[in-house]
C-alpha positions, 0 to 999 in steps of 0.5 A: 185559946188552947190550954193543956196541962201535961202531968209528969205521970203522963196524964193530961188536964184540959182547963178552959182557962187558967190564971198566972197563979193557977199556972204557977200551982200547976208547975209547982213553982216559978214559971218559965216560958219555953217556945216549941220549935216551929210552932206558936205554942209554948210550954210553961215549965218550972224554972227550977225543975232541974234543981228540984230534981223533977221527973222527966215529962216524956210527953212534953220532952217529945214536943220540945225534942229535948228534956222537959221536967215536971208538970207543964202547961202547953198553951197556944200564943193566945192563951200564953198572952192571957195567962202571962199578962192577965185577962185584959190581954184578951180584950180587943185593942182600943184606939189611942186617945188623941192628945188635945192641946 
């Protein structure tokens, strides 16, 4: 699982885990998922970044090959699943319980 917080000022933070609420705090608002082209990685961004006039995040913009605003969370597919769906998404899938008549 890979998580990197890319701050708009160019600094980075690499937490070992992150909850959805912590992701909301990192992007300072509502979370929007932006898939990176040709990758299983995504950026978790502030969905109101343009309206809030957040600064351009140069590092994230280069990764996306377009304009990304504000602090973002860069995640691989596994980390995105856990952050967006909770820690239970990290556990192994279980076999369905057979229905008994």
